[in-house]
C-alpha positions in Angstrom: -6.0 17.1 4.0 -5.9 19.2 7.4 -7.8 17.0 9.7 -8.9 14.5 7.5 -8.8 11.1 9.0 -6.7 8.6 7.1 -6.4 5.0 7.5 -2.8 3.5 6.5 -2.3 -0.1 6.3 1.4 -1.8 6.1 2.4 2.0 8.0 5.3 0.6 10.1 8.0 0.4 7.3 8.5 1.4 3.8 5.9 2.7 1.8 3.3 2.6 4.1 5.6 4.8 6.6 6.6 7.3 4.1 2.9 8.0 3.8 2.1 8.7 7.4 5.6 11.1 7.6 4.5 13.1 4.3 0.7 13.2 5.4 1.6 14.2 8.7 2.9 17.4 7.3 -0.2 18.4 5.8 -1.8 18.3 9.7 -3.7 14.9 8.4 -5.4 12.7 11.7 -3.5 9.3 11.0 -4.6 5.6 11.9 -1.3 3.4 11.6 -2.0 0.2 10.9 0.5 -2.9 11.1 2.1 -5.8 12.4 5.2 -4.7 14.2 3.8 -2.6 17.2 7.3 -1.7 18.4 7.7 0.3 15.0 4.3 1.2 14.5 4.7 2.9 18.5 8.3 4.7 17.2 6.8 6.0 13.9 3.4 7.5 16.4 6.6 9.4 18.5 7.8 10.5 15.6 5.0 12.4 14.2 4.4 15.0 16.9 2.6 17.6 14.6 -0.2 15.3 14.2 -3.5 13.5 16.0 -2.8 9.5 15.6 -3.6 6.1 16.7 -1.9 2.8 16.3 -4.3 -0.2 15.2 -2.1 -3.7 15.4 -3.5 -6.2 13.3 -2.7 -8.7 10.8 -4.6 -8.0 7.3 -4.8 -11.8 6.8 -7.3 -12.1 9.7 -10.7 -10.4 9.1 -12.0 -10.8 12.4 -8.7 -9.0 13.7 -9.4 -5.9 10.9 -13.5 -5.9 11.4 -12.4 -5.9 15.3 -9.7 -2.9 15.1 -12.1 -0.8 12.6 -15.4 -1.2 15.1 -13.3 -0.1 18.4 -11.4 2.9 17.1 -12.3 6.1 19.2 -14.4 8.1 18.1 -12.3 10.8 17.0 -10.8 8.4 14.5 -13.9 7.2 13.7 -15.0 8.2 10.7 -12.3 7.1 8.0 -12.1 9.9 4.7 -8.9 8.1 3.1 -7.9 4.3 3.0 -4.6 3.8 1.8 -4.1 0.2 1.1 -0.7 -0.5 1.1 0.4 -3.3 3.0 1.3 -6.1 0.6 4.2 -8.3 0.0 6.4 -10.9 -1.9 7.8 -13.8 -0.8 10.1 -16.0 -3.2 11.2 -15.6 -6.5 10.7 -18.9 -7.8 9.6 -21.0 -11.0 5.9 -22.1 -10.3 6.9 -25.6 -10.4 9.6 -25.2 -7.6 6.9 -22.6 -5.5 6.5 -22.9 -2.3 2.6 -23.1 -1.0 3.2 -21.3 2.1 4.7 -18.4 -0.4 2.0 -18.3 -2.4 -0.7 -18.1 0.4 0.9 -15.0 1.9 1.1 -13.6 -1.1 -2.6 -14.1 -1.9 -3.9 -13.1 1.8 -1.9 -10.0 2.2 -1.7 -8.8 -1.2 -5.8 -9.4 -2.2 -7.8 -10.6 0.4 -5.8 -8.7 3.3 -6.9 -5.3 0.8 -10.6 -6.9 0.7 -11.2 -7.3 4.3 -9.7 -3.6 4.9 -11.9 -1.9 2.4 -15.2 -3.3 3.3 -14.1 -2.7 7.1 -14.1 0.6 5.9 -15.8 1.7 2.9 -19.9 1.7 3.9 -19.5 4.6 6.4 -17.7 6.5 3.2 -20.9 5.1 1.0 -23.3 6.3 4.2 -21.5 9.7 4.2 -21.2 10.1 0.3 -17.5 10.7 0.4 -14.1 9.2 0.8 -11.0 8.2 -1.1 -9.3 4.8 -1.3 -6.0 4.9 -3.0 -4.6 0.9 -4.1 -0.7 0.8 -4.1 -0.3 -1.8 -6.7 3.1 -2.1 -9.0 4.7 -2.5 -12.4 3.9 -6.5 -11.4 0.1 -5.6 -11.8 0.9 -4.1 -15.4 3.0 -7.1 -16.6 4.1 -10.2 -15.9 8.2 -11.3 -15.2 10.0 -14.8 -15.2 9.2 -16.4 -11.5 7.4 -13.7 -10.5 4.0 -15.5 -11.2 1.9 -15.8 -8.0 3.0 -12.5 -7.2 2.1 -10.8 -10.5 -1.0 -12.5 -10.2 -1.7 -11.3 -6.6 -0.8 -7.6 -8.1 -2.9 -8.0 -11.1 -5.7 -8.8 -8.7 -5.1 -5.2 -6.9 -5.6 -3.9 -10.3 -8.6 -5.6 -11.1 -10.1 -4.7 -7.8 -9.0 -1.0 -7.9 -11.4 -0.9 -11.2 -13.7 -2.7 -10.1 -14.0 -0.6 -7.3 -14.7 2.5 -9.2 -17.3 0.8 -11.2 -18.9 -0.1 -8.0 -18.8 3.5 -6.3 -20.2 5.7 -9.5 -22.0 8.4 -8.1 -21.4 7.5 -4.2 -19.0 9.9 -3.8 -16.1 7.6 -3.0 -13.4 8.0 -5.6 -11.1 5.6 -6.2 -7.3 5.4 -7.4 -4.1 3.3 -7.8 -0.2 4.1 -7.6 1.6 1.1 -9.7 5.1 1.5 -8.1 8.2 0.3 -10.4 11.8 -0.5 -8.0 11.4 1.2 -4.6 14.4 0.7 -2.5 13.0 -0.6 0.8 13.0 -3.9 2.6 10.8 -5.5 -0.1 13.4 -7.6 -1.6 14.8 -8.2 1.7 11.7 -9.7 2.6 11.6 -11.4 -0.8 14.7 -13.0 -0.6 13.9 -13.9 3.2 16.6 -12.2 5.0 19.0 -13.0 2.3 20.6 -9.0 2.8 23.4 -9.4 0.2 20.8 -10.9 -2.7 18.0 -8.3 -1.8 21.1 -5.1 -2.0 21.8 -6.3 -5.7 18.2 -4.9 -6.7 19.2 -1.6 -6.4 22.7 -1.9 -7.0 24.2 -0.1 -10.3 21.1 2.7 -11.0 18.9 5.1 -8.7 15.9 3.4 -7.6 12.8 5.2 -6.6 12.7 5.9 -2.6 9.2 5.5 -0.2 9.3 9.3 -0.2 8.7 9.4 -3.4 5.7 7.2 -3.5 4.7 9.0 -0.5 4.6 12.4 -2.1 2.3 10.8 -5.4 0.1 9.5 -2.9 -0.2 13.6 -1.5 -0.6 14.4 -5.2 -3.1 12.3 -6.0 -5.2 13.0 -2.8 -4.6 17.1 -3.5 -6.8 16.4 -6.5 -10.3 18.8 -6.7 -13.6 17.1 -6.6 -14.5 16.6 -9.7 -10.8 15.2 -10.5 -10.1 11.8 -10.0 -6.6 9.8 -10.9 -7.3 6.8 -11.6 -4.1 5.1 -11.8 -0.5 6.1 -12.2 2.4 4.1 -13.0 5.5 5.2 -11.0 9.4 3.5 -12.2 12.7 5.2 -11.5 14.2 6.8 -14.8 16.9 3.4 -15.2 13.9 1.2 -15.2 12.2 0.3 -18.2 9.9 -2.6 -17.4 10.2 -5.4 -14.6 13.4 -6.9 -16.7 14.8 -3.9 -18.4 17.0 -1.7 -15.9 19.7 0.7 -16.6 22.5 -0.3 -15.0 26.1 1.6 -15.0 29.4 0.0 -14.3 
């Protein structure tokens, strides 16, 4: 990992932030991407052991993504690893009660945003015949649960794109894999429930959820494999979780 250039989307919080901290300890060169300028600058100041660069853009804007990647300083311009982490869930409603604005946000960020960033970075990897893409999906990529309709659909799309990328890039020297986390104690539920902190807190009460660092270490493990080894996907859940709807909680 030393001196590899890694671009991480959604680096300002949660899994993205934890992954940046984890990879900084491996002396990777990090491009920290997101919308929260203040949070990214704060993270950059914490990562004193490696070289970092901050990019502020919204993955929903194809123009902003392309412009930002093209304007990278020379020492950060050759991206070896892309971690497509930016994602979100908005609302938990029956389809007939859903808010189309929530649908747009999930599809635009989770699916189209992943496509925009990947296409901005991928040509240089193909040209060099070297690169690694890690897509952060979800257990919602593998199963659908009540009221999860559009979020699950967006993560199923991530799963399909992960498979599609691997087929399209076969023989190019670019590896593609995905990690699909279960319940991770981040601000995910707070965003989903639109800052209803009490409701969000209940999601992680009564059992030990995964921590963002657990997924960061999983990503590092995937990246550390020999050149001839590609981990195509890993599903990671807390021990208490058997599925999206079956979680063993203590009293």
